[in-house]
N, C-alpha and C positions, 0 to 999 in steps of 0.2 A: 504493500500500500504506500503510495507516494504521499509526501507531506504537501498535499494540494488543497486548495479551497473547496474543490468538489468533494473530496473525501471528508473534509471537516464538516461540510454541510450534511453529507450522508450520515455521518456518525451522530451529528446533533439530532437528526430526525429519529434514528433508531434509539438513542438514549431517551428521547421524549416518550417513545412508545413503551419503553420498559417501565415507565411510571404509570402506565394506563391500568386502571383497576380491572378492565375486561381481559380475561386470560386469552381470548381469541386474538387480541392485538398484542398483549404483553409477551406471550410465550414465543411466537415467531421472532419477535425482536431479540429476545434473550438468546434464541437459537442462532440468529444471525451473528450476534456479537461473539458467541462461543465459536462460531465457524471461522471468524476472521482473526481471533486473538493470537493465532500462531503466526500471522503475517508480520514481516519486518515493518518497523515504524508505527505499528498499532499503539504501543504505549506512549510514543512521542506525540502521536495525534491527540491522545487523551490529555497529555500534559499541556499541549498547545491550547486545547479547548478550555481547560480549566483556567488558563492564564488569560485568554483573549476573548472568550465568549461574552456576549453582552447580557445574556440571561443568567441570573444568579442560580436558578434551579438547575440549569445545565452544568454550571461550574461545579455545584455540589454533587450532582449525579456523576459527572466525569471523575471527581476526586474519589468517590466511593468505589466506582467501577475500577479505577486505577489501583486502589489499595487491594481490592479483592483479586485483581489480576496478578499483582505482585505476590499475594499470599498463595495463590494456586501454582504460580509458575517459576518463582525466582529460584527455589532450591533446585540444585542439579542432582538428579538421582542417578546413581551408577547404573549402567546398562540401559538407560532410557535416553531418548533424544533430548538435547538441550532445548527447552521450550522458548527461550528468549535469546535472540542472536547477540553475539558479543558486542557489535557496534551499538545496539540498543542499550545494552547493559552499561556501556561506558557513558553514553549520552545521558542516561537516567541519573547515574551517580554524579555526573558533572553539573546537572541542572537542578536536582531536586531540593538541595538545601536552600539556595537563594530563593527558589520559587516558593518553598514552604514558608520562609521568613517574610516574604512580601505578600502572602495571601491573608485574607480575612480569617478570623479564629476558627470558624466552622470547617474551612478547608484545611487550615493549618493542622488541625487535629488529625485529619485523614492522612495527610502527607507525612506527618510526624510518625504515625503508625507504620506507614509504608517504609520509612527510613529505618525504623527499628526492625522490621522484617528482613530488609536487605542487610542491615547491620548484623543480625543474628547469624547470617551465612557468611558475609564478606568481611566484617570488621574483626580484628584489625588487619589481617594479612592482605586481603584484596581491596581494602579501602583505607589505606594508611593515613590519608590526609583528612579524614572525616573529623577527628577530634580537633586538629589545629583550626580547621575551617570554622568549627563551632565556637571554640574558645575565643578566637579573634573577634567574634561578634559581640562578646561581652563589653568590648571597648566602645560599642556604638552609642551607648547611653540611651538608646531607644528601647523602652521596656516591652513594646510589642515584639520586637526582634529577640530581645533577651529571653522573654517568656517562651517564645518559639523554640529557642535553643534548649532551655531548661526542660521543656516538655519532652523534646526529642531525647535528651540525655536520660530523662527519667524512664521513658519507654525502652531505651537501649540498655540501661543498667539495672532495671528492676529484676531481671532474671538472676542477678547475683544472689537474690534472696533465697532462691530455691534450687540453685545448681549444686551438684555434688562437687566436693573438693577434688581438684585435679591440678596437675602442673600447668596445663594450658590455661585453666581458669586463673590461677595465681599470676601467671605471666601477663594475662590480659588486664587483670585488675591493677597490677603494678603499673602497667603502661598508662592506664586511665588515671591512676592517682598522680603519677609524675606529671601528667599534662593538665590535670583538671582540679586537683585538690586545692592548690594555692589560689588560682583564679576564682574558684567557687567560694573560698573563705573570704577573699577580698570583696567579692560581690556581696556576700552576706553582710559584712561590716558596712559596706557602702549603702546597701539597701536599708539597713537599720538606721543609719544616720539620716537618710532621706525621709524615713518615716517620721522622725522627730521634727525635721525641717518642715514637712508638709502635714503636720499633725492636724491641721484644721481644713485640709482640702480633701473632701470625701472621694472625688474621682481619682485623684493621685494615689490615695491610700489603697483604693481597691486594686489598682495595678500592682502596687508595691507588695501588698499582702499576698496577691496571687503568686508573685515571685518567691516570697518567703516560704509559702506552702511547698512549692516545688523544690526549693533549696533544702527544706527539712526532709522531704522524701528522698532526695539524692543522698543526703547525709546517712539516712537509714540504709539505703542500698549499698553505699560504699563501705559502711562499717559492719555489714552483716556477717561476712565470712570470717573476718578476724579484725582485731583492732589495728588499723594502719598506724605506722610510726608518726606520720604527719599529724593525724587527728589526735594522737596521744600528746604530742608536743603542743598542739593548739587547743587542748581540751578547755582551758580557762576561757578562751574567746567564745567557743561554741556554747559551753554550758552556762556561762554567765548570761549570755544573750538569750539563750533558750529560757532560762529561769525568769528573766525580766519580761519576756514575751508572755509567759504563762500567767504572770500577775497583772498584765496590762489590761486596761479596760477603756476602750475609746468609744464614746457614744456614737460617733459617726459610722462605726463599723457594725453597730447593732442593727439587726433586721427586724421588720415587723412580721415577717412570715413565720408562722409557728411550726411549719413542717420542714422547710429547707434550711439546712445548716448554713450559717454565714461564714465569711472568710476567717473571722476571728476564731470561731469554733473549730473549723477545719485545721487551722494552724495549731491550736492548742492540742487537738486530738493527736496530730502527728508528733508533737513534742512529747506527749505522754508515751507514745510508742517508742520514740528514740530513747527516752529515759529508761523505759522498761527493758529495752535491748541492752543498754549499758549495765543496768542493775543485774540482769540475768547472766550476761556473758563476760563482762569486764568489771566484776564487782570490786576487785581490789583497787583498780585505777579510779573507779567512780566513787569510792568510799567518801572522799572529802565533800563531794557535792550531794550525796544522797539525802542527808537530813533536810536540807532546804527544799529539795524536790518533794519529799514526803509531805512537808508542811504545806507547800504551795498547792500540791494536788489535793490534799485533804481539804484545804480551804475552798478549793474549786468545787469539790463534791458537795460540800455542805451548803454552798451558796447558789448552786445552779438549779434552775427550775425543772419542772417535770415535762416541759414541752418537747415535742418530737425532735425539734432541730438540735437539741443538745444530746440526743441519744449516742451518737458516735463519740462525742467528747466524754460523756459520763462513762460509757462502757470502756473506753481506752484508759480513762483515769482509774477505774476500778481494777482493770487488768494490771495496771502498774502496781497497785497495792497488792494484788494477788501474787504477782511474780516476786515482790519483795518479801511478803510474809512467809513464803515457804522456803526461803533460804536460811540455813541454820544461823549464819552470823548476823542476820537482821532480827532474829527472834526476840531480842530484848526490847525492840521498839513496841512489841505488841503484848508483852507479858502481863501488864497490869490489867486486872479485872475491869476497871473503869474504862480503859481504852477499848477492850473487847466489847463491853456493853455499848459504848458510844458508837463503835463501828457497826454493830448489829442494828442499833436503833436508828442511826442517822444515815447510814449508807445502804445496808443490805435490805432491810424491810421496805423502805420507801421505793427502792428500785425493783422490788418484786411485784409491785402492785400492777393489776391489770387495768390499763388506762383506757380512756375513751378511744384513743387512737388504735389501741390493740383490738378493741371491740369492733371498730370499723373495719380493720384489716380482716378480722375473723369472718365478718359477714360479707364484705364486698370485694375483698382481694384474697380469697381463700387460698388460691394457688401459691401466692407469695408467702402467706402465713404458714402453710404446711411445709414449704421448702425451708423456711427459717426454723420452724419448730421441730420438724421430724428429722430433717437431713443435716441438722447442725450447721446450716449456713447462717445461723443467727449469731455469728461471732460478734457482730457489732450491736447486739441488743443488750439493753440494760439487764434483763433477766438472766441471760447467759453469763454476763460478766459477774453479776451478784452471786450466781451459782458457783462460778469458779473461785470467787473470793471465799465463799463458805468452805469449799474443798481445801483451799490453801490454808485457811485458819485451822481446819480440823487436823492438818498434818501434825501440828505441835500442841494444839489446845482442844482436842476432840471433846473431852469431858465438859469443860466450862462452856464451850460454844453450844454443844447439844443441850446443856442445861438452860442456857439463856433462851434458845429458840423454842424449846419445848413449852416454855411459858407463853411465848408469842403464839404458837400453834394452838394451844388450848384456848387462849382468849379469842383468837380469830374464829375458831369453831363454835364457841359459845355465842359470839355476835351473830354468826350465821343462823344458829338454831333459833335465836329470838325472832328473826323475821327473814326466812329464806329468800323470798322474792325480791327483797330490797338489798339484803346483805350477802348475796351469793358471791360477790367478789372477794369477801373475807375468806370464804372456803377455798376459792381458787388459789389465793396466796398461800393458805395453809398447806394445800396439797403440794404446791411448788416448793415450799420450804422443806417439807418432809422429804421430797424427792432429792433436793440438793444436799440435804444433810445425810441422807442414807447412802447415796451413791458415791463410792470412792473411785471405782474404775469401771469404765463402760466401753463396749464396742458395738458397732453397728450390727454385727452379726449375732452377738449373743446377749445384747442388753447389758444389765449390770453384772459385772463379774466379781466385784468385791463390794461388800456392803458394811455400813456402820453397825457394829454389834449393839449399840445402845438404842437403836430404833426398832420397835417390833412391827415389821412390815405386814405380816399376815393379819395381825389384830387391826391395824389401821385399815387394811383392805376390807375386812369383813364389816367393820363398824361404820366406815365413812365412804368407801368407794362403791361397794356392791349395792347399798340402798338406792343410790342415784341411778345405777344401771337397771335396777329391777323396777323402777317406777313405771306406771302404766303407759305414760306417753313418751314416745321417743324424741319428741320435739321440744320438750320443756328443758330449760336451763342448758342450752347446747354447749356452753363453755365448760360447765361442770361435767357433762357427759364426755366431752373430748378429753378433759383432764383424767377422768376415771379410766377411759380406754387406754390412754397413754400410760397410766400407772401400771396397768396389766402388762402392757408391752415392755415397759422398762424393767419391771421386777419379775418377769416371767420365770426367771431361774430361782427366785427366792420364795415365791408363793407356791404352796404345795399343789401337786397335780390335781387333787380332787377339787380345789378351788378353781383351777383353770377349766376343768370340765364343766363346772357350774357356770362359768363365764361364757362358754362357747355359744349356747343358745341366745344369751343376752347380746353378744356381739353380732350374731346373725340377724337378730331383730333390729339392731341399730344400723344395718345396711340400708334400712328404709328411711332413715332420718332425712329430713329436708336439707339440713345444714351440710354443705359440702365437706366441711372439716370433719364432722361427726361420722358421716358414712365412709369417708376416706380412711379415717383412723380405724374404724371397725374392720375394713377390708385389710388394712395393713397389719392390724393386731392378729387377725385370723391367719394371715400368711406367715407371720413370724412364729405363731404357736405351732403351725403345721410343719415348720422346719426344725423344731426342737428335737434333740436326740435323747432317747431313753437308754436303757441298758442294752448291751450287745449291739450298739450302733443303729438300732432300728428307730423309727420315729417314736417320740414320746407318746403322741396321741395316735391311736391306731384307726385303721379304716373301720374296724368293728365298733369302736366307741363312737364313731361318727355316723354309723348306719341310720339311727333315727332321724338325723338332720339332713341327709343328702338332698332330698327334694327341696326343702325350704332354703338350704344354703345356695344351691344352684339357681333357684328361682330369684332369690333376693340379690344375688351377685349380678345376674344379667339385668334385673330390673334397675339396679343401681346405675347401670350404664345409661339408662334412659332419663335419669334425674337431671334437671337443669344444671349445666356447668360440669357434668361428669361424663360427657359422651366419649371422651378419650382419656379417661382417668387411669393413669398407669398403675396405681395401687390396686384398683379393682381388677384390672386385667391380670396383674401378677397374682392376685389371690385366686382368680379363676384357674390360672395355670397350676398353682400349688395345690388347689383342691383336687383337680384332675389327677395330679401326680400321687396324692395321698390316697384318694378313694379308689383308683384303678378300676377294676371291672364293675364296681357299684355304679359307675356313671353310664354304663352301656344302655340301660333303658331310656336315658334322657338324650342320647347322642343325636337322634334325628332333629330334635328341636334345637339343641346346642349348636350343631354344625350349621344349621340355617342361620341362626343369629350371628355366628362368627363370620359366615360368608357375607352376610349383609353388611356387617361392620367393616369387613375388609374392603368391600366395594366402595363404601362411603369414604373411608379414610384414604383410599388410593387416589381419590380425586385431588387431594392436597395433603400429602403426608407431612405432619408437623411435629409429632411426638415420638421420637425414636424408641424410647423405652416401651411405650404403649404398644407400638407396632411389633417390637421384638416379642413381647409376652403374648401378643395375639397369635403370631405364627407358632410360638412354642405350644400354645393351647391347641391349635389346629393339629400339630404333629402328635400331641398326646392323644387327641381324639382318634386319630388314625391308628396309632400303635396299639392302644388299648383295645379298640374294637377288632382290628384285624388279627390280633393275637388270639382272640376268642373265635373269630370267624373270618378266615382269610378271604372268603368270597366277597366280603363287604367292601373290598378295595374299590370295586366298580362304582358303588353308590357315592363314595367320596370323590372319585374322579368326576362323576356327573355333577356333583355339587360345586366343585372347585374350578373345573377347567374353563368355564365361561369367564369367571373373574380373572383367572390367570392369563387367559388370552388377551383380555382387555389391558391388563397391566403390561404385558409384553409389547402389545401393539402401540400403547401410548408411551412406551419407554419410561415407565416410572422407576427411575434409577435406584431409588432407595429400596424398592421392593423386589427388584429382579433377583438379587442373590438369594433372598428368602424363597422366592418361587421355585428356583432351581433346586434348593434343598428339599422342599416339600415334594417336588416331582420325583427327586431321586428316591425319597422314602417310599412313595407310592409305587414307583417302577420296581424297586427291590422287593416289594410284596408279591409281585407276579412271579410265578414259578419258572416257566421255561420259555415263554414267548413274549414278544413285545407287541402290545396292541397297536393297531394301525394309527390310532390318535397320536401315539408317541412317535411313530416312524415319520409321520407328516412333519413333525417338529425337527427331526434329526438334522436335515441340511441347514436349517436356520442357526443351529447351535455352533456351526463352524464359521459363521461370518466373522471376519477379522474385527469389525467394530465392537462386537461383544467382548472380545478379549483385550481391548484397549484399557478397559476399566479394571484396575487391580482387584476391586471388591468382587468382581464376577468370577475370578479365576478359580479359587478353591471349590465353590459349589458347581461350577460348570464342569470341572474335571471330574468331580464325583458323579455328575449326571451322565457324562460320557462313559465313565466306568460302568455305571449301571446298565447303559445301553449295550456295552460290550459283554458284560456278564450274562445278561438275559437274552441277548439276541444277536450274538456275533455271526451266526450262520445266516440270519435274515439280512444283516448288513452286507455280508459277503455276497449273498444271492441277489438282493434287489437294489443295493445301494453301493455296489463296488466302486462306482465312479467317485464316491465320497471319501474313499480311503486316502487318496493324496491330501485331501483337505484335513483329514484327521491327523495325518503325519505333519502337515504344515503347522497345525496347532502345537504339536510336540516340538517342532523345530523352533518356533517362536519362544516357547517356555524354557527350552533348554539353554537358550542364549542369555537368559537373565539369571544373575546370581540369586535374586530374591525368589524366583519361581521355578528354578530348575528341578526341585524335588517334585513339583506338581507335574512337570513334563515326564519325569520317570514313572509317577503313578499311572499316567495315561499309557506310556510305552509298555509298562509291565502288564497292564490289562490287555493291550493289543497282542502281545506275545503269548499271554496265557490263554486267551479265549478265541482269537481269530483263527479260522482254518489256515494251516500253514501255507497252502498254495496261494491264498489271497494276499499274503504279504511277502511271498518269495522275492518278487522283483525289487522290493524296497529294502531288503535286509541289509545289503552291503552299504547302501547309502546311509542308513541309520547309524551303523558303526562308524562310518567316516565322519559324520556330524559330531558324534560323541568324542572322537579322537581330536577333532579340531578344537572343540571346547576345552579338552584336557590340556592341549598345548597352549591355548590362549590364556585361560585362567583356571588353575587347578585349585579348588577349595576343598576343605575337609567334607563339607556337606555333599558336594558333587561326587567326591570319591566314594563316600558311603553308599550313595544311591547307585553309582556306577557298579560297585561290587555286587549289590543285590541284583541288579539287572542282569549282569553277565552270568551269575549263577542260576538265575531263573531261566535264562535262555538255555543254559546247559541242561537243566532239568527237563525243559520242554522239548528241545531238539536233539539232545544227546551231546556228550562231551566231544565226540569226533567232529560234529557239525560246528561246534564252537571253535575248535582248533583250526578247522578248514577255513572258516570265514575270516579269522584273524590273519592266517597266512596267505589268504587270497588278496588281502589289502596290501600286504607287504611281507616278503619272505621273513621267517623267524619272528614275526610280530607276536605270535602266541607266547613264546618264551619270554619276550620283553615284558608282556603284560603280567605273566606270572611273577617274574623276578622284580619288576619295578613297582607293581601295583598290588597284586593279590597278596603275595607273601609279606611285604612290609606293612601293608595298611589294613589287613583283615581284622586286626584287633580293635579297629575304630568302629566297627559295625555295632549298632545298638538296637535293642528291641528283640523280644523273643522270636517273633515270626521271621524277622530279617536275618537273625543269626542262624535260624534253622534252615532257611533257604540257602544261605552261604555254605553251611555245613554239608547239606545234601549235594549241592553243586560241586564243591571241592572233592567230596567223596567220589563223585562220578568221574571227575578229571583224573583222580588218582587210580581208579579201578576200572574205568570203561573207555580209556583213551589209549589205544595201542602205541601211538608215538611217544607216550610218556615212558614206555618200558624199553623202547629200542631205538631211540634217536638221541641227538644231543640234548633233548629235553629231559632225559633220564636223570641228569645231575640235579634237576629241580624237584625230583620226586620226594626226597627226604625233607628238604626245607619246606615244601608245601604241606607234607604231613605234619611236620613240627608246628607250622603256623595253624593248622586245623586243630591240633590238640591244644594249642595256646588259646584259640577261640573258645574252646570248651572250658578250659580250666583257669585261664588268667583273668584278672579283672579287666574290664573294658578300658581301652585307652581313650580318655575323653579330653586329651589336651588339644588345644586349638592354637595354631600359630598366631602371634600377637597381631599381625596386620589384618587377620581375618576376624578378629574378635567381634566386630560389629556388623558383619555382613548380613546376618539374618534380621537384624533389628532395623526395620525400615518404616519410617513414618510415612503414611500416605500423604503426599504433598497436597496442601490446600483442601479443597472441598470434595475430593472424590469420595464416593461412598465406600467406606471401608467394609471389609467382610465381617459379618457378625455370625459366628457359629451358633446354630440352634442346638442346644443341649439335647433336646428330645427328638432331634432328627438324626441323632448320632448313628454312625454306621458300625456294624459289628466288625471286629477285626477279622480279616479274611486270611486264611492260611492255605496257600496254593499247594503245599505238600502234605497237608493234614491227613488225607486218605492214604497216602503212599507210605509215609514214614512217621512213626510215632515217636521213637527215641533216636535222635541222630547219632548218638555214641554207639548204640547197638547196631544201627544201620552201617556205620563205618566198619565195625568188627565183622559183620556178615559179608560186606562187600570185599574186604581184604581176604577173608577166608575163600570166597569164590575166585578171586584173582589168583591166590596162591595155589588153588586146585588146578587152575588153567596153566600156570607156569611154576611148577613145584621148585622150591629152593630159592627162587629169585628174591621173593619178598623178604624171607627170613634173613638172607645174607645181607641185603641192603639195610634192614633194621639193625642187625647186630653190629654192623661196622660203623654206621653213621648217626643213628638217632640218639639224642642225649638221654642219659639214664633216667631222668625224672619223667620225660615224655614217654619213654619205654614202659615205665612202671604204670603210668596212666593207661597206656594202650593195653597192657596185659589185663588190667582191671576191666576194660571194655570187653575183651575177648572172653574173659571168665563170665561176665554178666550175660553175654550172648550165647554162652556154652558152645563156643567154637574154638578151633585152634588153627594155626597156620602150618602149611606143609613145606 
């Protein structure tokens, strides 16, 4: 694409269409942009548009499109074509920083993100001048530019907060500190001075405080991994200024908005974070400053109001106290009973209250409420912080703290009892307090794993939780209902099983509640209870115990999906999946109605898939329905195909990328249920599965390979008979996969199925070419994973076609090639093969080479006979060699770049491990002994003399053991 006005105009029109709410206009425009994004100059056209377009909406749209383009394409993935040409990369890096700094804030943010994505790949090696270019802009004095630099630096350096320690990381951070720490410190001091100069100018203060927030965030990122020498030497400057900013109160910076945090609150929150970081990680160096920070933050907590805008500040301030109180050498600050009482009374109890804002979120923004409350993403809520502080205090003062709070809990419950409909919030706070007091250690998977011995959880459950759940109306006091259900969920390991069994019908009943939070919590609680383990690793709650509730459980779960706001509720769908898995054949009578509802749901969400977890559990539920029914009645597979194929066809025709990998997995499961033949409906699909476009998407590869394997297992003769012209296409897929380090193992899965199942004559003409391709790949890039797969393949080939055929095909490619493969690959590398079935294939294949290949006994290959036998005994007896050369360590770990749909394995579509030599050989050691006996009968004396002169003693001992076990001897 040329950088021409005509192309700019075309691009403008298509970008406009991508904003159209009508999918008929929007989708083709998106497809067009996708089709041209590989063209040279495309990213430069976008940058030109966002710089020169007269329409603001186009500028913004171009900046977002550009950022997403960079996100999808900048990373260079090994074995895959480079998606952005080098000249475009150079031009982008040369222009993006000045362009970002001169753009309005909305566009600046998008470009800043794009710079950090490019930086993650290219900085510092391929973009060495980025830092200098940024630091030089500090001199400009223009805070719009300075803030642009700070914002970019923040998005570039914030990954230091969660990267693993490594030499590369240290080197990069050191480089950044050398160039950035001093200018940042000078900018910090200058900005603070400007704040006092402009103390009465509201608009100037807003810009300056935005800078201070970003500077404080950068301080956190640069100090996270370790305490840099520079910051240790300049601690006085930073900490004194941080302290004075914490105590600052400027009327001009106060906001009227009760919801949105103002700049002052955001800055103080970040300073609390920075102080907590130093208190936790660098307590010795921070010691002199700690008392004044504790005092300042304590005063802040006692004087800050209950408005939502202060939530982040209050929670970070409480988190600071929590991190200080659990360190042994700050213990003395909290020992006094009056201090503890004061913290409980003034900080913890007030911040556990359920406020009007929480009630509003509970009713009107339930999805966000659930995310924060259930999934622990409520790190910045007051309640979570107060909870953490209780836990922190309990570390050293469990007795006194439990004593103080027990009093509060009792008085709150008494208040509630006086007038429940008015005082229900008191009970809510009481439940929350008990929860935070009782839970010492918690995991998502198991709930509470360690509890406070001083709190009687079962008694509280029976007296205060169950009565709420047993009340006749499920819609009364929804917050208390949600609290009660959450209590069951959290303390499911502490409450005795009989109480859990009493709770199950109550939870099933609450699936009908109108409140989204209540019916979601009920579904989630049931799902968690169904995954609990009892003795001997079976489920704690059995299908027999659930028998009386099956119908009402399934009815209420599916009904819950029709409640307003829950049509794609992932917790309900996960509970459906878990119920199927627990109940097994008890669900068969309900399958006709269940599969209809699941299919209708699938059709509806395929129009616009937006909830990945919901979709995943829905496909898992479909797989479970198929498995459970067809296990009892294999003939039923036809009725599932009838129900699902119409929807599947629509998904494939409309190219619903998110669903295609799932559809292939379900189809594999269905096809594997057929015994010996492939129905015509599948054969019609077969040619389409070989289309190159399907194989471009990495997420499609594992399920497509499995589906092709199912075709080969069930209908190789049909393919050879009626679709022989498609065999080259099948091998073309193998050729593409084998060329990629990430997907070569999938290529071998396919190849092994072709060798195992296709009639030999149908692949005769291609065999030599297959081996040549494999050798080319071995020469170009030999990785451990490839070698392991290659070894399994040649041994499977040997089992299928015979050892002589293997030797002949190798030697037809190049004379003496067979010996080279034995000497350079099989003998030294066989120890690396892993997996029961894989080892067995290799053992049987090598046994055939040793005992059924005449050239091994009477040509120059004979010298390899003993080393090969030695290697085979090693495969049986030595531990697996799992070493991987250093440079290969990360080959298999491949992030799917950008937005490509990654492959999500369906657990319940799992494939049984297939053993191609299962029928033939039960025990490979005995098989070796029997085969050697047969060989020694054919040429008496030869085998024994080779063994006695050359095999090492230990291996010989093992071999004698095999011969004894097989009750045979060598002649």
